[in-house]
C-alpha positions as CSV (number, residue, x, y, z in Angstrom):
1,M,-12.8,-37.1,40.7
2,S,-11.3,-37.1,37.2
3,I,-8.9,-35.3,35.0
4,F,-11.0,-36.4,32.0
5,D,-13.8,-34.3,30.4
6,A,-16.6,-35.6,28.2
7,N,-14.9,-34.6,25.0
8,L,-11.7,-36.3,25.9
9,I,-13.5,-39.5,26.8
10,Q,-15.4,-39.5,23.6
11,G,-12.2,-38.9,21.6
12,L,-10.5,-41.8,23.4
13,I,-13.4,-44.1,22.5
14,V,-13.6,-43.0,18.8
15,N,-9.8,-43.2,18.3
16,Y,-8.8,-46.2,20.5
17,G,-12.0,-48.1,21.1
18,Y,-11.6,-51.2,23.2
19,A,-8.0,-50.4,24.2
20,A,-9.2,-47.1,25.8
21,V,-11.8,-49.0,27.8
22,F,-9.3,-51.6,28.9
23,V,-6.6,-49.2,29.9
24,V,-8.8,-46.6,31.8
25,V,-10.6,-49.4,33.7
26,L,-7.3,-51.1,34.5
27,L,-5.7,-47.9,35.8
28,E,-8.8,-47.0,37.9
29,S,-8.9,-50.5,39.4
30,S,-5.3,-50.5,40.3
31,G,-5.7,-47.4,42.5
32,I,-5.6,-44.4,40.1
33,P,-8.9,-42.3,40.3
34,L,-9.9,-42.3,36.7
35,P,-13.5,-42.4,35.2
36,G,-13.7,-46.2,34.5
37,E,-17.4,-46.3,34.8
38,T,-17.9,-43.2,32.7
39,I,-15.8,-44.5,29.8
40,L,-17.6,-47.9,30.0
41,V,-21.0,-46.2,29.7
42,C,-19.9,-43.9,26.9
43,A,-18.4,-46.9,25.0
44,S,-21.6,-48.8,25.3
45,V,-23.7,-45.8,24.2
46,Y,-21.4,-45.4,21.2
47,A,-21.8,-49.0,20.3
48,G,-25.6,-48.7,20.5
49,T,-25.9,-45.5,18.5
50,Q,-23.0,-45.6,16.1
51,H,-22.5,-49.3,15.8
52,G,-18.8,-48.9,15.8
53,L,-18.0,-51.2,18.6
54,D,-19.2,-54.7,19.7
55,I,-20.7,-54.8,23.2
56,R,-19.4,-58.3,23.8
57,V,-15.9,-57.1,23.2
58,I,-16.5,-54.0,25.4
59,I,-17.6,-56.3,28.2
60,G,-14.6,-58.4,27.8
61,A,-12.2,-55.5,27.7
62,A,-13.8,-53.8,30.7
63,A,-13.9,-57.1,32.7
64,C,-10.3,-57.9,31.9
65,G,-9.2,-54.4,32.8
66,A,-11.1,-54.5,36.1
67,I,-9.9,-57.9,37.1
68,R,-6.3,-57.3,36.0
69,G,-6.2,-53.8,37.6
70,D,-7.6,-55.1,40.9
71,N,-5.0,-57.8,40.9
72,I,-2.3,-55.2,40.6
73,G,-3.7,-53.2,43.5
74,Y,-4.1,-56.4,45.6
75,W,-0.6,-57.6,45.1
76,F,0.9,-54.1,45.7
77,G,-1.1,-53.9,48.9
78,R,-0.1,-57.4,49.9
79,S,3.6,-56.9,49.0
80,F,4.3,-53.3,50.2
81,G,1.2,-51.8,51.8
82,R,1.4,-53.5,55.1
83,S,5.1,-52.9,55.6
84,L,4.5,-49.2,54.7
85,L,1.7,-48.9,57.3
86,L,3.8,-50.7,59.9
87,K,6.6,-48.1,59.3
88,Y,4.6,-45.0,58.8
89,G,1.0,-45.8,59.9
90,H,1.5,-44.4,63.4
91,Y,1.4,-40.9,61.9
92,A,-2.2,-41.6,61.0
93,G,-3.0,-43.5,64.2
94,I,-2.7,-47.0,62.6
95,G,-0.8,-49.4,64.7
96,V,-0.4,-53.2,64.9
97,Q,-3.7,-53.6,66.7
98,K,-5.6,-51.6,64.0
99,L,-4.0,-53.7,61.3
100,A,-5.1,-56.9,63.2
101,L,-8.6,-55.5,63.3
102,G,-8.5,-54.8,59.5
103,E,-7.2,-58.3,58.8
104,Y,-10.0,-59.8,61.0
105,L,-12.7,-57.8,59.1
106,F,-11.4,-58.9,55.8
107,M,-11.3,-62.5,57.0
108,R,-15.0,-62.3,57.7
109,Y,-16.3,-59.9,55.1
110,G,-13.5,-59.4,52.6
111,G,-15.3,-61.2,49.7
112,A,-18.4,-58.9,50.1
113,I,-16.2,-55.8,50.3
114,V,-14.4,-56.7,47.1
115,F,-17.5,-57.7,45.2
116,F,-19.8,-54.9,46.2
117,G,-17.0,-52.3,46.3
118,R,-16.8,-52.7,42.5
119,F,-20.1,-50.9,42.2
120,V,-19.3,-47.8,44.3
121,A,-16.8,-45.1,43.2
122,L,-14.2,-44.8,46.0
123,P,-14.3,-48.5,47.1
124,R,-13.9,-49.5,43.4
125,V,-10.5,-47.7,43.4
126,Y,-9.2,-48.8,46.8
127,A,-11.0,-52.1,47.8
128,A,-8.4,-54.3,46.1
129,L,-5.5,-52.4,47.7
130,L,-7.1,-52.8,51.1
131,A,-7.8,-56.5,50.5
132,G,-4.1,-57.0,49.8
133,I,-3.0,-54.9,52.9
134,N,-5.4,-56.9,55.1
135,R,-4.3,-60.3,53.6
136,L,-7.5,-61.5,52.2
137,R,-6.7,-65.0,50.9
138,P,-5.6,-64.9,47.2
139,V,-8.2,-67.6,46.2
140,N,-11.1,-65.7,47.8
141,F,-9.9,-62.4,46.3
142,A,-9.6,-63.9,42.9
143,L,-13.1,-65.4,43.0
144,Y,-15.0,-62.3,44.3
145,N,-12.9,-60.0,42.1
146,A,-13.6,-61.9,38.9
147,A,-17.3,-62.1,39.7
148,G,-17.6,-58.4,40.6
149,G,-15.6,-57.3,37.5
150,L,-17.7,-59.4,35.1
151,I,-21.1,-58.5,36.6
152,W,-20.1,-54.8,36.8
153,A,-18.9,-54.7,33.2
154,S,-22.0,-56.6,31.9
155,T,-24.4,-54.4,33.9
156,F,-23.2,-51.1,32.7
157,V,-22.4,-52.1,29.1
158,I,-25.8,-53.8,28.5
159,G,-27.6,-50.9,30.2
160,G,-25.7,-48.3,28.2
161,Y,-26.3,-50.2,24.9
162,F,-30.0,-50.6,25.3
163,L,-30.9,-47.4,27.1
164,G,-28.4,-45.3,25.2
165,K,-28.0,-41.7,26.2
166,N,-30.9,-41.9,28.6
167,L,-28.7,-44.0,30.9
168,Q,-26.2,-41.1,31.3
169,H,-29.0,-39.0,32.8
170,F,-29.2,-41.2,35.9
171,V,-25.9,-43.0,36.1
172,G,-24.3,-40.0,37.7
173,P,-27.1,-39.4,40.4
174,I,-27.2,-43.1,41.1
175,G,-23.5,-43.2,41.6
176,W,-23.6,-40.2,44.0
177,I,-26.5,-41.8,45.9
178,A,-24.6,-45.0,46.2
179,L,-21.6,-43.1,47.4
180,A,-23.6,-41.1,49.9
181,G,-25.2,-44.4,51.2
182,F,-21.8,-45.9,51.5
183,A,-20.5,-42.9,53.4
184,V,-23.4,-43.0,55.8
185,G,-23.2,-46.7,56.2
186,G,-19.4,-46.4,56.7
187,Y,-19.9,-43.8,59.4
188,C,-22.5,-46.0,61.3
189,I,-20.2,-49.0,61.1
190,W,-17.2,-46.9,62.2
191,S,-19.2,-45.6,65.2
192,F,-20.3,-49.1,66.1
193,F,-16.8,-50.4,66.0
194,K,-15.4,-47.4,67.8
195,S,-17.8,-48.0,70.7
196,N,-16.9,-51.7,70.8
197,E,-13.2,-51.4,69.8
198,K,-11.6,-53.3,72.7
199,R,-13.9,-56.2,72.3
200,F,-13.4,-56.4,68.5
201,M,-9.6,-56.1,69.0
202,A,-9.7,-59.1,71.4
203,D,-11.9,-61.0,68.9
204,A,-9.5,-60.2,66.1
205,E,-6.5,-61.4,68.1
206,R,-8.2,-64.7,69.0
207,A,-9.5,-65.3,65.5
208,I,-6.2,-64.7,63.7
209,A,-4.2,-66.5,66.4
210,T,-6.1,-69.7,65.3
211,R,-4.3,-69.4,62.0
212,G,-0.9,-69.5,63.7
213,V,0.9,-66.7,65.4
214,S,-1.1,-63.7,66.5
215,P,-0.6,-60.6,64.3
216,S,0.8,-58.4,67.0
217,R,3.4,-61.1,67.9
218,R,4.1,-61.8,64.2
219,E,4.8,-58.2,63.4
220,I,6.8,-57.5,66.5
221,D,9.0,-60.6,65.8
222,R,9.8,-59.1,62.4
């Protein structure tokens, strides 16, 4: 979903170059649904065909925007997201136990979620926010976020530079296929957890309790 059309994206690249790549990618990564991947591919195609931009600087701008934007989303989620869910989450059926389960899942798989989420549209926008809400350790987040941002930027910039406009013909379909695969996989995982919810809740409480106070007790004490 995007408020940008192709002409606007091209205009941003021609007029603002690296700054446009950095800002759009940063805003998308911080939680605003903008076409970060599209502007990255267009900038790399422009560099390969018009020779007006350096792909090394594009990679740097995109990686910095992605990493910085994800850090904004992460710290917002860590500072405010959990308290907002504790206060209003019951309207969406999210209580203390569900938050405990989310924290447990990010303890076990948070790095993979942050890294691979960078390559899929919706997770790219919200993975960092969820990592913050679910208290993924800052060091773990920083490592996987930096690796994901750098590899994502390098992959699409180099692909766009060498394949040029041909890349644009299949980036869109690949993105939709990846999103569809993520949705199907997410539904299967949700169904599996739903059928084993009580057991996973108990596992979450035990696992997090080993770090100190159990999440349910900690939140109630607040």
